C-alpha positions as CSV (number, residue, x, y, z in Angstrom):
1,X,100.8,-51.1,-25.0
2,X,99.6,-47.6,-24.2
3,X,97.2,-46.0,-26.6
4,X,95.8,-42.6,-27.6
5,X,92.1,-43.2,-28.3
6,X,89.7,-40.5,-29.5
7,X,86.0,-41.1,-28.8
8,X,84.0,-38.8,-31.0
9,X,80.4,-38.1,-31.8
10,X,77.8,-35.3,-31.9
11,X,76.4,-33.7,-28.8
12,X,74.0,-35.9,-26.8
13,X,75.7,-39.2,-27.8
14,X,77.1,-39.9,-24.3
15,X,80.8,-38.8,-24.5
16,X,81.0,-37.3,-21.0
17,X,79.1,-40.2,-19.6
18,X,81.6,-42.6,-21.1
19,X,84.5,-40.5,-19.9
20,X,83.2,-40.7,-16.3
21,X,82.6,-44.4,-16.7
22,X,86.1,-44.9,-18.1
23,X,87.7,-43.2,-15.2
24,X,85.6,-45.2,-12.7
25,X,86.5,-48.5,-14.4
26,X,90.3,-47.9,-14.4
27,X,90.3,-46.5,-10.9
28,X,88.4,-49.5,-9.7
29,X,91.2,-51.7,-10.9
30,X,93.8,-49.8,-8.9
31,X,95.1,-47.5,-11.7
32,X,95.9,-43.9,-11.0
33,X,94.6,-41.3,-13.4
34,X,93.8,-37.6,-13.9
35,X,90.6,-36.3,-15.4
36,X,90.7,-33.1,-17.5
37,X,88.0,-31.0,-19.2
38,X,87.6,-27.6,-20.8
39,X,84.5,-25.2,-20.9
40,X,82.2,-27.8,-19.4
41,X,78.6,-26.8,-19.1
42,X,78.8,-27.2,-15.3
43,X,81.6,-24.7,-15.0
44,X,85.3,-24.6,-14.3
45,X,87.1,-27.7,-13.0
46,X,84.0,-29.9,-13.7
47,X,83.1,-32.7,-16.0
48,X,79.3,-33.3,-16.4
49,X,76.9,-35.5,-18.3
50,X,73.4,-34.5,-19.4
51,X,72.2,-37.6,-17.5
52,X,73.1,-35.7,-14.3
53,X,76.5,-37.3,-13.5
54,X,79.1,-34.8,-12.5
55,X,82.7,-34.9,-11.0
56,X,85.7,-32.8,-10.4
57,X,88.2,-32.4,-13.2
58,X,91.3,-30.3,-13.9
59,X,90.4,-27.4,-16.2
60,X,92.5,-27.2,-19.4
61,X,93.6,-23.7,-20.2
62,X,95.6,-22.2,-23.1
63,X,98.8,-22.6,-21.1
64,X,98.2,-26.2,-19.8
65,X,101.2,-28.4,-20.6
66,X,100.2,-32.1,-20.1
67,X,103.8,-33.2,-20.2
68,X,104.7,-30.9,-17.4
69,X,101.6,-31.9,-15.4
70,X,102.5,-35.6,-15.5
71,X,106.3,-35.1,-14.9
72,X,105.5,-32.9,-11.9
73,X,103.1,-35.6,-10.5
74,X,105.8,-38.3,-10.9
75,X,108.4,-36.1,-9.3
76,X,106.2,-36.0,-6.2
77,X,106.0,-39.7,-6.2
78,X,102.5,-40.0,-7.6
79,X,101.7,-42.6,-10.2
80,X,99.9,-41.5,-13.4
81,X,98.7,-44.5,-15.4
82,X,96.0,-42.8,-17.6
83,X,94.4,-39.5,-18.6
84,X,90.8,-38.9,-19.3
85,X,90.4,-35.8,-21.5
86,X,86.9,-34.5,-22.0
87,X,85.9,-31.7,-24.4
88,X,89.1,-32.4,-26.3
89,X,88.0,-30.5,-29.4
90,X,88.8,-27.3,-27.4
91,X,92.5,-28.4,-26.8
92,X,95.2,-26.9,-29.0
93,X,97.0,-29.0,-31.6
94,X,100.2,-28.6,-29.4
95,X,98.4,-30.0,-26.4
96,X,97.2,-33.0,-28.4
97,X,100.8,-33.6,-29.4
98,X,101.8,-33.5,-25.7
99,X,99.2,-36.2,-25.1
100,X,100.6,-38.3,-27.9
101,X,104.1,-37.9,-26.5
102,X,102.9,-39.1,-23.0
103,X,101.6,-42.2,-24.7
104,X,104.8,-42.9,-26.7
105,X,107.4,-42.0,-24.1
106,X,105.8,-42.6,-20.8
107,X,103.4,-45.4,-21.6
108,X,100.4,-43.5,-20.3
109,X,96.9,-44.4,-21.8
110,X,95.1,-41.3,-23.0
111,X,91.3,-41.4,-23.5
112,X,90.1,-38.3,-25.3
113,X,86.5,-37.4,-25.8
114,X,85.0,-34.7,-28.0
115,X,83.0,-33.6,-31.1
116,X,84.8,-33.3,-34.4
117,X,83.1,-30.4,-36.2
118,X,81.8,-27.1,-35.1
119,X,78.4,-25.4,-35.9
120,X,79.8,-24.4,-39.3
121,X,80.7,-28.1,-40.1
122,X,84.4,-27.3,-39.9
123,X,86.8,-29.4,-37.9
124,X,88.0,-28.1,-34.5
125,X,91.8,-27.8,-34.6
126,X,92.1,-30.1,-31.6
127,X,89.8,-32.7,-33.0
128,X,91.6,-32.6,-36.4
129,X,95.0,-33.2,-34.7
130,X,93.5,-36.1,-32.7
131,X,92.2,-37.7,-35.8
132,X,95.7,-37.4,-37.3
133,X,97.6,-38.8,-34.3
134,X,95.3,-41.2,-32.5
135,X,95.9,-44.9,-32.4
136,X,92.2,-45.4,-32.7
137,X,89.2,-43.2,-33.4
138,X,86.0,-44.6,-32.0
139,X,82.7,-43.2,-33.1
140,X,80.2,-43.6,-30.3
141,X,77.4,-46.0,-31.0
142,X,74.7,-44.1,-29.1
143,X,73.0,-42.2,-31.9
144,X,71.9,-38.6,-31.4
145,X,68.6,-37.9,-33.2
146,X,67.6,-34.9,-35.3
147,X,64.1,-33.5,-34.6
148,X,62.9,-35.4,-37.7
149,X,64.0,-38.7,-36.2
150,X,67.0,-39.3,-38.6
151,X,70.5,-39.7,-37.2
152,X,72.0,-36.4,-36.2
153,X,75.4,-35.8,-37.7
154,X,75.8,-32.0,-37.3
155,X,75.9,-29.6,-34.4
156,X,73.9,-26.4,-35.0
157,X,74.2,-23.1,-33.1
158,X,71.2,-20.9,-32.5
159,X,71.1,-17.3,-31.2
160,X,67.8,-16.2,-29.7
161,X,66.2,-19.2,-31.5
162,X,67.7,-18.5,-34.9
163,X,70.3,-20.9,-36.5
164,X,73.6,-19.1,-37.4
165,X,76.5,-20.3,-39.4
166,X,78.9,-17.4,-38.7
167,X,80.7,-16.3,-35.5
168,X,83.4,-17.4,-33.1
169,X,84.2,-21.1,-33.2
170,X,83.9,-21.6,-29.4
171,X,80.9,-20.1,-27.6
172,X,79.6,-22.0,-24.6
173,X,75.8,-22.3,-24.6
174,X,72.9,-24.4,-23.6
175,X,71.5,-27.4,-25.4
176,X,68.3,-26.4,-27.2
177,X,65.3,-26.9,-24.9
178,X,67.3,-26.5,-21.7
179,X,67.1,-22.7,-21.5
180,X,64.3,-20.3,-22.2
181,X,64.2,-16.5,-22.6
182,X,67.2,-14.2,-23.1
183,X,70.7,-14.8,-21.7
184,X,72.1,-13.3,-18.6
185,X,71.7,-9.5,-18.4
186,X,69.5,-9.5,-21.6
187,X,72.4,-10.9,-23.7
188,X,71.5,-13.0,-26.7
189,X,70.7,-16.6,-25.8
190,X,73.1,-19.1,-27.4
191,X,72.0,-22.7,-27.7
192,X,73.0,-25.8,-29.6
193,X,71.0,-28.5,-31.3
194,X,71.9,-31.6,-33.2
195,X,70.5,-32.0,-36.7
196,X,70.8,-34.4,-39.7
197,X,72.8,-33.0,-42.6
198,X,69.7,-32.2,-44.7
199,X,68.1,-30.0,-42.0
200,X,71.5,-28.4,-41.1
201,X,72.0,-27.5,-44.8
202,X,68.4,-26.0,-44.8
203,X,69.0,-24.3,-41.4
204,X,65.8,-25.9,-40.2
205,X,65.8,-26.4,-36.4
206,X,63.0,-28.0,-34.3
207,X,61.6,-24.5,-33.7
208,X,61.7,-23.6,-37.4
209,X,59.9,-26.9,-38.2
210,X,57.2,-26.2,-35.7
211,X,56.7,-22.7,-37.0
212,X,56.5,-24.0,-40.6
213,X,54.0,-26.7,-39.6
214,X,51.8,-24.2,-37.9
215,X,51.9,-21.9,-40.9
216,X,53.8,-19.1,-39.0
217,X,56.7,-19.4,-41.5
218,X,57.4,-20.6,-45.0
219,X,60.3,-23.0,-45.8
220,X,62.2,-21.6,-48.7
């Protein structure tokens, strides 16, 4: 029985690594699949892991129709047994519904990977629809850690080192610590960091904690 499975977790918990492993395992057993991603850190048409693994993927765009992609493939005589869909939080609810239809009407397994909530702690529309429709939601067991050592449960966005809780929902940036200095052309540098709920509520990132410890700032 085909399934729609949503593998979720915060950043740094191994979602893309598992997506690549899932594709490898199924392909090794002779199954034919397609790999999709959207707004990957490595660029367009790529799926990448922070461990250094990287592979080609089909870029999901606003007008991507998964049903049409699969029916076109089958019309050309190519089998499609499964789909691996990374960064699924960026898919539209309609695209998630297309994935569910492929499972139900074509018997195609769909393995979706993504985070659930944005830097404002609000659900991404794509992730919300996946939670509503998935046969199973699997929370990845590899725990991301806040700078304090507690389990990280929230994704924080920083702009030039300062945590923000307002702005566009989707802005691609670096993971905190991977980039230094201003962004390209002197633009503000956007980065992301995982935090526990307590420090997300306090807006206390690793940089803020270091400054507080050194006496350069005061925690209010």
